[in-house]
C-alpha positions, -999 to 999 in steps of 0.1 A, spaced: 934 321 -39 927 357 -46 895 347 -64 880 328 -35 883 355 -8 855 378 -22 833 347 -25 838 338 12 829 373 22 797 371 2 788 339 19 795 353 54 773 383 45 745 360 35 749 341 67 747 372 88 719 388 69 696 360 58 671 337 77 684 306 93 663 285 70 685 296 41 719 289 58 719 253 47 722 259 9 747 287 16 770 264 36 765 236 11 781 259 -15 812 261 6 817 224 3 809 224 -34 837 248 -42 873 242 -50 896 220 -29 907 235 4 879 260 2 865 248 35 898 255 53 900 289 37 863 296 47 870 286 82 900 309 84 879 337 70 851 329 95 876 330 125 889 364 113 853 377 111 845 364 146 876 381 160 865 414 144 830 411 160 845 403 194 867 435 192 836 455 183 816 441 212 844 448 236 847 484 223 809 489 228 809 474 263 838 497 273 819 526 260 788 519 280 803 505 312 802 537 333 765 542 326 758 506 337 777 511 370 757 542 377 725 524 371 734 496 394 743 522 421 709 538 417 692 504 420 709 497 452 696 529 466 661 521 456 662 486 470 654 496 506 625 517 496 612 489 474 612 465 504 592 490 525 568 494 497 563 457 493 555 454 530 530 481 528 514 467 496 512 433 512 495 447 543 471 467 522 463 436 501 456 416 533 433 442 547 415 445 513 412 407 511 397 405 546 373 434 538 362 419 504 354 384 517 319 394 528 313 413 496 325 383 476 302 360 496 272 384 491 281 388 454 282 350 449 249 347 467 234 373 444 248 355 414 234 322 427 200 339 433 200 354 399 208 321 384 180 304 403 156 332 394 165 328 358 160 291 360 127 295 378 115 319 351 126 294 324 108 266 342 77 286 346 77 294 309 82 258 300 56 247 325 32 271 310 37 254 277 35 219 292 6 223 316 -21 226 288 -7 194 273 -8 176 306 -43 190 313 -55 178 279 -39 144 284 -54 142 318 -88 151 303 -82 124 277 -77 98 304 -108 109 322 -128 107 290 -115 72 284 -125 62 319 -160 75 316 -163 60 280 -167 93 263 -148 80 233 -160 104 207 -149 134 229 -116 115 236 -109 114 199 -115 151 196 -91 157 225 -65 135 208 -69 156 176 -63 188 196 -33 173 213 -17 162 180 -24 194 161 -21 221 187 -4 213 220 21 185 214 40 203 186 49 232 211 67 208 235 77 180 212 114 182 225 104 167 258 106 129 264 72 127 280 57 143 249 73 116 228 57 90 251 23 106 246 27 108 209 36 70 208 5 62 230 -21 81 210 -23 56 181 -27 28 207 -55 47 224 -72 51 190 -71 14 184 -83 8 219 -112 31 212 -120 14 179 -119 -20 196 -141 -8 225 -167 8 202 -167 -22 179 -172 -44 210 -201 -22 221 -216 -25 186 -213 -63 187 -230 -63 221 -257 -41 206 -262 -64 176 -263 -95 199 -288 -77 221 -309 -68 191 -308 -103 179 -320 -116 213 -348 -91 217 -358 -87 181 -389 -108 186 -402 -85 213 -392 -54 195 -407 -65 162 -439 -77 180 -443 -43 197 -436 -24 164 -460 -45 144 -487 -43 170 -485 -5 170 -485 -4 132 -515 -28 131 -534 -7 157 -527 25 137 -538 8 105 -569 -5 121 -577 29 136 -572 46 102 -593 20 85 -621 26 110 -619 63 105 -620 59 68 -651 36 70 -668 61 94 -661 89 70 -674 69 41 -706 63 60 -709 99 72 -702 115 39 -716 88 17 -686 88 -6 -651 73 -9 -623 94 5 -594 103 -17 -559 93 -7 -529 116 -5 -494 100 -5 -509 67 7 -527 83 38 -563 93 43 -567 131 52 -584 136 85 -614 160 89 -613 187 116 -637 170 139 -617 138 136 -586 156 147 -604 170 177 -616 135 185 -580 122 184 -568 150 205 -595 142 231 -583 106 231 -547 117 235 -556 139 264 -574 110 281 -544 87 274 -521 111 291 -534 99 325 -529 63 316 -498 43 318 -473 52 291 -469 26 264 -434 19 253 -428 22 215 -403 2 195 -379 32 197 -381 32 235 -371 -5 235 -339 1 215 -309 22 225 -290 30 193 -263 50 210 -237 23 205 -244 25 168 -241 62 166 -211 63 189 -193 37 168 -203 55 136 -189 88 149 -157 72 161 -150 54 128 -159 86 109 -135 106 129 -108 80 124 -114 81 87 -126 45 86 -164 52 82 -166 29 52 -153 -1 72 -180 5 99 -208 8 73 -197 -23 55 -195 -43 87 -228 -30 101 -247 -36 69 -232 -71 65 -242 -80 101 -277 -66 97 -282 -84 65 -272 -116 82 -297 -109 110 -324 -100 84 -317 -133 66 -320 -152 98 -352 -135 107 -368 -137 72 -355 -172 64 -385 -194 58 -388 -228 73 -375 -257 53 -410 -270 49 -425 -236 37 -420 -246 0 -442 -277 7 -470 -258 24 -504 -270 11 -526 -250 35 -538 -218 18 -550 -204 52 -515 -207 65 -501 -190 35 -527 -162 39 -517 -158 75 -481 -155 64 -491 -129 39 -510 -109 65 -479 -109 88 -457 -98 59 -481 -69 51 -481 -58 87 -443 -61 87 -441 -40 55 -464 -14 69 -443 -13 101 -410 -8 81 -427 18 59 -438 37 90 -401 38 101 -390 51 67 -376 19 52 -382 9 16 -405 -21 13 -406 -26 -25 -388 -59 -22 -412 -71 5 -441 -65 -19 -422 -83 -46 -419 -112 -21 -457 -110 -16 -462 -114 -53 -442 -146 -52 -461 -158 -22 -493 -149 -41 -483 -174 -67 -477 -200 -40 -510 -191 -24 -528 -196 -58 -510 -229 -62 -522 -241 -28 -557 -228 -36 -556 -248 -69 -545 -279 -51 -573 -275 -25 -600 -269 -50 -587 -298 -71 -596 -320 -41 -630 -303 -38 -638 -308 -74 -628 -345 -72 -651 -350 -42 -679 -333 -60 -675 -355 -91 -672 -386 -70 -704 -378 -51 -724 -369 -82 -750 -394 -95 -748 -380 -131 -786 -378 -134 -807 -348 -141 -817 -328 -110 -853 -336 -100 -874 -307 -86 -907 -315 -71 -920 -279 -66 -914 -242 -71 -894 -239 -38 -869 -266 -48 -866 -250 -82 -858 -216 -67 -832 -232 -44 -814 -247 -74 -814 -215 -96 -803 -194 -66 -771 -214 -66 -767 -216 -104 -778 -192 -131 -800 -215 -151 -826 -202 -176 -848 -223 -198 -882 -208 -209 -894 -241 -222 -887 -259 -189 -904 -231 -170 -936 -238 -189 -937 -274 -178 -955 -284 -146 -939 -299 -115 -924 -323 -109 -897 -319 -136 -860 -324 -141 -833 -299 -148 -809 -311 -175 -777 -308 -155 -767 -330 -126 -760 -320 -90 -723 -313 -96 -729 -283 -118 -743 -259 -92 -718 -272 -67 -689 -266 -91 -702 -231 -98 -704 -223 -61 -669 -235 -55 -655 -214 -84 -671 -183 -67 -656 -194 -34 -622 -197 -51 -626 -161 -64 -634 -150 -28 -604 -169 -15 -581 -154 -42 -594 -119 -34 -584 -123 3 -548 -122 -7 -552 -88 -25 -564 -71 7 -539 -45 21 -515 -49 -8 -522 -13 -20 -530 -26 -55 -554 -8 -78 -587 -22 -88 -575 -29 -123 -546 -50 -109 -569 -69 -86 -593 -75 -114 -565 -88 -136 -552 -110 -108 -587 -125 -101 -593 -132 -138 -559 -148 -143 -562 -170 -112 -598 -180 -122 -585 -189 -157 -559 -211 -141 -586 -228 -120 -607 -235 -151 -581 -243 -177 -558 -263 -154 -575 -276 -123 -610 -281 -134 -600 -292 -168 -576 -318 -153 -603 -331 -130 -627 -334 -159 -602 -353 -180 -594 -377 -151 -631 -381 -145 -638 -390 -181 -611 -417 -180 -623 -434 -149 -634 -470 -155 -667 -467 -136 -679 -438 -158 -702 -454 -184 -718 -441 -215 -748 -425 -197 -724 -407 -173 -703 -395 -202 -734 -380 -219 -744 -363 -187 -709 -349 -184 -712 -334 -219 -744 -317 -208 -729 -305 -176 -699 -289 -193 -723 -271 -217 -741 -255 -187 -708 -246 -170 -695 -230 -202 -727 -209 -204 -722 -199 -168 -687 -183 -175 -703 -150 -185 -720 -149 -150 -686 -155 -134 -672 -126 -154 -700 -104 -141 -693 -117 -106 -657 -105 -108 -668 -72 -123 -691 -65 -94 -663 -71 -70 -637 -49 -87 -659 -24 -104 -638 -28 -136 -659 -30 -167 -654 -59 -190 -651 -35 -219 -618 -22 -205 -590 -28 -230 -566 -46 -206 -593 -67 -189 -585 -104 -192 -613 -128 -203 -621 -162 -189 -610 -191 -210 -636 -215 -197 -650 -220 -231 -619 -239 -243 -618 -259 -211 -653 -271 -214 -651 -277 -251 -620 -298 -246 -638 -318 -219 -668 -324 -242 -645 -335 -270 -627 -358 -246 -661 -372 -233 -673 -378 -268 -641 -395 -277 -644 -417 -246 -680 -425 -256 -667 -437 -290 -638 -456 -274 -660 -474 -248 -685 -483 -275 -658 -498 -297 -643 -516 -267 -677 -531 -259 -681 -541 -296 -647 -558 -294 -658 -577 -263 -688 -591 -281 -668 -600 -312 -643 -619 -290 -673 -641 -282 -677 -651 -318 -673 -688 -324 -675 -695 -361 -671 -730 -377 -651 -719 -407 -654 -753 -423 -691 -758 -420 -708 -772 -451 -742 -755 -445 -752 -723 -426 -772 -724 -394 -801 -706 -410 -801 -677 -384 -777 -650 -373 -750 -658 -347 -759 -653 -311 -730 -630 -302 -740 -607 -330 -776 -605 -319 -765 -597 -284 -743 -570 -298 -771 -554 -318 -794 -555 -288 -768 -538 -267 -764 -511 -293 -801 -505 -295 -805 -501 -258 -774 -478 -257 -787 -455 -283 -821 -455 -266 -804 -439 -236 -791 -412 -259 -826 -407 -273 -843 -405 -239 -820 -378 -226 -839 -346 -215 -842 -324 -246 -861 -295 -230 -835 -272 -245 -830 -271 -282 -792 -269 -277 -793 -300 -255 -813 -318 -281 -790 -309 -309 -760 -317 -288 -772 -351 -276 -785 -359 -312 -751 -351 -327 -733 -372 -301 -757 -401 -307 -753 -399 -345 -715 -397 -343 -714 -426 -318 -738 -447 -339 -718 -441 -371 -685 -448 -353 -700 -481 -338 -712 -493 -372 -679 -485 -389 -659 -502 -361 -682 -532 -363 -678 -534 -401 -640 -531 -398 -639 -558 -371 -659 -582 -392 -637 -576 -422 -606 -582 -401 -621 -614 -388 -625 -627 -424 -590 -616 -434 -572 -628 -402 -539 -644 -412 -544 -672 -386 -576 -682 -404 -563 -706 -431 -596 -721 -445 -631 -708 -451 -659 -729 -465 -688 -716 -486 -712 -725 -457 -691 -703 -434 -693 -675 -459 -731 -679 -461 -734 -679 -423 -712 -647 -421 -735 -632 -447 -765 -638 -424 -747 -618 -396 -739 -589 -420 -775 -588 -430 -785 -583 -394 -760 -555 -392 -776 -539 -422 -811 -543 -408 -799 -526 -376 -785 -497 -396 -816 -493 -417 -839 -494 -386 -827 -458 -377 -814 -466 -342 -806 -429 -339 -828 -403 -355 -813 -378 -379 -796 -399 -405 -805 -392 -442 -812 -421 -465 -789 -451 -463 -760 -431 -447 -757 -456 -419 -759 -486 -442 -729 -474 -461 -707 -483 -431 -711 -520 -443 -708 -514 -480 -673 -529 -483 -685 -561 -466 -717 -562 -486 -700 -560 -520 -673 -586 -510 -699 -611 -497 -722 -605 -528 -692 -613 -550 -686 -646 -533 -722 -655 -528 -732 -652 -566 -697 -661 -578 -698 -632 -603 -660 -631 -610 -665 -624 -647 -684 -592 -639 -659 -582 -613 -629 -587 -635 -645 -571 -665 -657 -540 -647 -627 -536 -624 -615 -500 -622 -647 -486 -637 -666 -459 -617 -698 -478 -624 -685 -512 -613 -710 -532 -593 -681 -543 -570 -663 -510 -568 -655 -512 -531 -639 -547 -533 -601 -546 -533 -584 -572 -554 -560 -580 -526 -589 -586 -502 -607 -608 -527 -575 -628 -534 -569 -635 -497 -604 -648 -492 -605 -668 -524 -572 -685 -516 -587 -696 -482 -617 -710 -500 -595 -727 -526 -576 -747 -500 -609 -757 -485 -622 -770 -518 -592 -791 -523 -594 -808 -490 -631 -813 -488 -635 -826 -523 -612 -856 -524 -631 -870 -553 -636 -836 -570 -614 -848 -599 -640 -874 -607 -669 -849 -609 -669 -826 -639 -686 -797 -621 -662 -797 -593 -633 -799 -617 -647 -769 -636 -652 -749 -605 -616 -757 -593 -602 -746 -626 -623 -714 -624 -610 -706 -589 -574 -712 -601 -580 -689 -632 -595 -662 -610 -567 -664 -585 -542 -659 -613 -560 -629 -626 -564 -614 -592 -527 -619 -586 -520 -601 -618 -542 -572 -607 -525 -571 -573 -490 -571 -589 -501 -544 -613 -513 -523 -585 -481 -527 -565 -459 -518 -596 -481 -488 -602 -477 -477 -566 
């Protein structure tokens, strides 16, 4: 009990002295103490409260008198306070009434100051916005009057300078959103104008091009006339600087005079005056400002290329043009067009490349045209030497063709020139071809060397391709006989000799010496040599064909017992034909030694070829597989025909053969027939293979074939041969010889 009292006092002290937040734990300790501690604490608390009440009471008793005095004083002041309140209230009322006007004026001043401040702010903001609005208004005006390039510049100023200052306002945001749309609108409008320009150019290109080309042609003609006049006045060729002829002082004065006179005449519109390029420049500037210049350039170039292709596209039938005059006219137009473009500063190298391609086409058309002319000349020729009755006619011929023959000059009139009428005509047409080919080189700004080279190449094509083809076709024509072929050989010789005069003709045109390293030569020599060889071959072919025609008329009775005693009729006709044919060769005009040598060589070769072909044909007739039997009488008749062939060969049908050269063509036949005529088999078999053999040219196979045909005939014609000793002996001899010949033939085949 005694121990708990100090603890309760401590708790009460804590309650009185500590914060109310700490009372809880203090009170909780009261309940956690010993049993009945709460009652004792309450008792202690009541005692404490009573002590405090006594202290309060003592204090109030001590201060009561002062409180009463204070209340008394307050009661005295109460009346004065009421009076003061009335006075203050009255004063406040009067002050309120007097201050109402001041307050109203003050509020008005405040309101005016606020308005003034707002006005100042608005003015400041408007001063920032007005340039933007003015620029935007300017932009709209520029759009309305289609000053798009200036409008783009205004947009650029708006975006970079003005709009950033007032970007917080909604109308500025609207402007910023509209500017890209305006740019696209400007691009579309400028592109539309460009398309309209391109369409207009396409519609009026003919008129514009015609005007430009006329002016270029007039200027070119004027310059050419001046150059010719200067050449006449000064007597020399003027030099050229940068492709233009320098003008003398007096010529400049002359031109100025003309210009002064033209001032009073009606003004002539130029191609520049007819075309307004402002849409192009405007569109270029606009796209350049918008950073899309490459798109404009690509589009413009693409469209202009399309238009150029449409303008320059040739007609579908241009590749099949066969008229050289039309091609030449096309070339002249392209030259004028190139000069026009060059005058406007455009490159024209590709146009001149095109002209070179057209030049090839022009040459092709010329070659086709001249091929027809050559064919007409050959068809109209009579293939006879040209007759001249007097000196005047002779001069007319040599004025057309460079013919020289001192031997013929010595002869009196009338006389004949060796070539036929086609030779001077062909020569004239070759010169005309050179002139026609030269026309294409005019105004192409080519050097004399290039022109010379072109003329020589085109002339070579004319000779080696066109004329050569015409000659080859002429030689193959059925109506061209042996006489005509010989005349063609003579004609080609004269044309070949005239090639050097054609080279001189080209040299005189171009002033390029033939000794120049790069100068091309005419290849006419090979052309005419090939033609002569073809003509000679055709002569030999026609002769052989004629011989075959005669041989087809042969009608031998291969089983005859006795010969007719004279040569066969077909063979005599054949020999008469050959004699008359070679007489034609012999009677050809031989005024020139070269002609005589040429005709003699052809005649000799033709005669030798004819004899060899005749000999071969007769041999094939004997050895024909369809011929099964040959009697001795038939062999004797065949021998008479071969004798006539040998007599023809020995009669020298063509002069110039040495010894028995021509007879050797029948040597194979002769030895074979001699072997069968004299029946000298022992000599043949004994000397076979020896160089000195009498029957060296007789082949065992040939002899065997003919002997077997005679063997079969002997058997059938001599039914009673077995009863005659001579016939039996002959038959045995034939069989023995046949066996020996077969042995020789088999030996030859094994050796081979």
